[in-house]
C-alpha positions, 0 to 999 in steps of 0.5 A, a space after each residue: 572451461 568448466 561447468 558449475 551447477 549453483 544449486 539453491 541454498 537453505 535460505 530459511 528455517 524449515 523452508 523447503 522450497 522457494 519461488 523465482 520472482 524475477 532474473 537478473 540475468 539471462 542465458 549467455 550473460 556474463 556474470 561476475 563473482 558476487 552480481 545478483 543473479 535471482 530473487 527468490 521469495 520463500 513464505 517470510 522473505 525475498 532473498 537476492 541470490 549472488 553468483 559465487 563464480 564468474 562466467 557465462 550463463 548456459 542455463 536457468 532454472 525455470 520462469 518467474 512464479 515457478 517453484 525450485 526445490 532447496 538443493 536443486 539447480 538454479 543456474 549453471 555457469 561456464 567457467 574459465 579454468 579448472 580452479 576449485 570452485 565454491 560448494 553450496 554450503 559456501 554461498 551465503 544469499 544476501 537479503 534484499 526486499 522482505 515480503 511479510 504476510 499482508 493484513 488488510 486491503 488499503 494502503 498504510 498510514 502516511 503514505 506520500 501523495 503527489 500534489 497536482 500542479 497548480 493551474 495559472 489563471 488564464 490571461 485575456 489572449 486575442 482570437 486566433 485563427 485554426 491552421 488552415 487545412 487543405 483537402 481536395 484542392 480546396 483551402 478551409 475557412 479559417 475559424 476564430 476562437 479563443 485559446 481557451 475554447 481551443 484548448 477545451 475543444 481539443 480535450 474534447 476531441 472536437 473539431 472546430 471547423 465543424 462547429 457553428 459559431 453564434 458571431 463572428 467567433 466560436 464561444 463556449 456556448 457554441 462549443 456546448 451547442 455542438 456537443 448537444 445538438 452537434 453533427 450526430 457523430 458523437 465526440 470522444 474526450 481527448 485522453 480520457 476513454 482511450 481504449 486501452 489493449 488487454 494485458 495479462 499479469 502474472 500473479 508472482 512474488 508478493 502479489 501472489 503471497 497477498 492473494 494466497 494470505 488473503 484467500 486463507 484469511 477469509 476461508 479460514 475465519 469466520 470474520 465479524 465487524 464492528 464500527 463506532 463512531 468517536 468524537 475526536 475533537 478534544 484529541 485533535 486539539 491536544 495533538 495540535 498543542 503537542 506538535 506545537 511544543 515537539 521540538 526536535 521530536 517527531 510530528 504526531 499524526 493520530 496513529 501514535 495517540 490511537 496505538 496508545 489507547 489500544 495498548 491501555 485497553 487491551 489489558 482488560 480484553 487480552 482475547 483481542 491481543 492474541 494468535 489462533 493456531 486452528 491446527 493444534 486448537 490453541 489460543 496464545 494471549 500475548 502480554 506484550 503488544 506487538 503492533 502490526 502496521 499495515 504499510 503500502 509500498 511499491 511492492 505491495 503491502 507489507 506489515 512491519 511490527 513496533 515491539 512492545 508498543 506498551 512500552 513506548 510513549 507517543 513520541 517514541 511510537 511516532 518515531 518507530 511508525 516512520 522508521 518501520 514504513 521508511 524501512 518497509 517502503 526502501 526495502 531494507 526492513 529485516 525479517 524479524 521486523 516484518 513477522 511476529 505482530 499480535 494484533 494489526 492496525 491498518 489506516 487508509 490516511 486521508 483516504 480512509 472512508 466512512 467505514 471498513 471491514 478489514 481482513 484479519 491478518 491470520 493467525 491474529 484474531 482482530 484488526 483495527 481501522 481508523 477512518 477519516 476524521 470528518 467535521 459535522 455538527 453535533 448536539 451539545 445539550 441544546 446547542 449544535 456545534 461542530 465536532 471532528 468525528 471518527 469511525 473506528 472499524 474492528 474486525 475479529 475471528 468469531 471463533 475466539 472473540 465475542 461481538 460483546 467483548 468486541 464493541 466493550 474493547 472499542 467502547 473503552 478505546 472510545 473513552 480514552 480518545 475522547 478523554 485524551 488526557 487519560 492516555 497520560 495518566 498513570 
């Protein structure tokens, strides 16, 4: 028997330590070579560590949430025989799901939501008696009520034996009267206000990164937000026409069109497509638009990046949004696909709300959030007509971006969206 010490290798450039996100093994488990043993998180990625040898686990470095220095013991494994064992340098960790910097509070655009099952219309059913109950040797009288009344009483947690019928059976009106003026003991809707036990959830891994980055962003950046209403009636009509004739191309949402408008407006407002290194006191204004797309995943908020968005047409943007969102949600996104954004777009999709004040994805200096499209009446001259309206929100770093510049930029985007043919003009 021999004792092999697996030390945490260098899993990222400039990384001094990594956080234990979770263990795949415990002391006493037998592991095989290349079997996953732990998930370790750095500032940029979550890496799945694999065992370089086969044997029995005899010691683990710590609990999830603890930081482990590069080169320190991660796990000790008792191996069979005295053969040569691989050195730390020979161990190459395999990347798994990757945790990027978060951008805002809210799910990404295009997230699927399960639809509630359709409720079948209730058919007339004969009245049924309640099951007889025995107590203290006496058999209680049977209670007549329809299945609908029984179902409602069960949902409300009401014993129908306590309800006085107004006729030969209990109706909904009798149940309502009991709820209003009944026994005085009150009632509790079954399953709706059940008391839950308290629980403590340790903030580790990606959730800790989100918390740290959000706190750092709000602490270091003086945010200001600006919201403008945009008439997207013509844009939505054009989008429907494009989708009707898209062929094999991906279906367009409003996001690719919005990104196209942002990219067209940015050259006149370069201070928004920038990063601010506050320690060095340097603002870098980027010529290319690397658009971060805030995406909600089961692991938390991730921000995959569309590289050189200004060079892509709306169909290419739609395809890239879908590809990156799928990669982020399945944990297949690469590290380079989750870093390097120069401006972030965050959308709550159908939950978009009336207005948002998104938190800036530091060290960027601005973040843009489209809100839900609502159809409302508007004046066109002296006539009142229906229109599809959407609020567009932007949050900016006031150290770098002036309010006038932010408002002017949004007005430029508004002009493009309200006259969508300009998006395709040379």
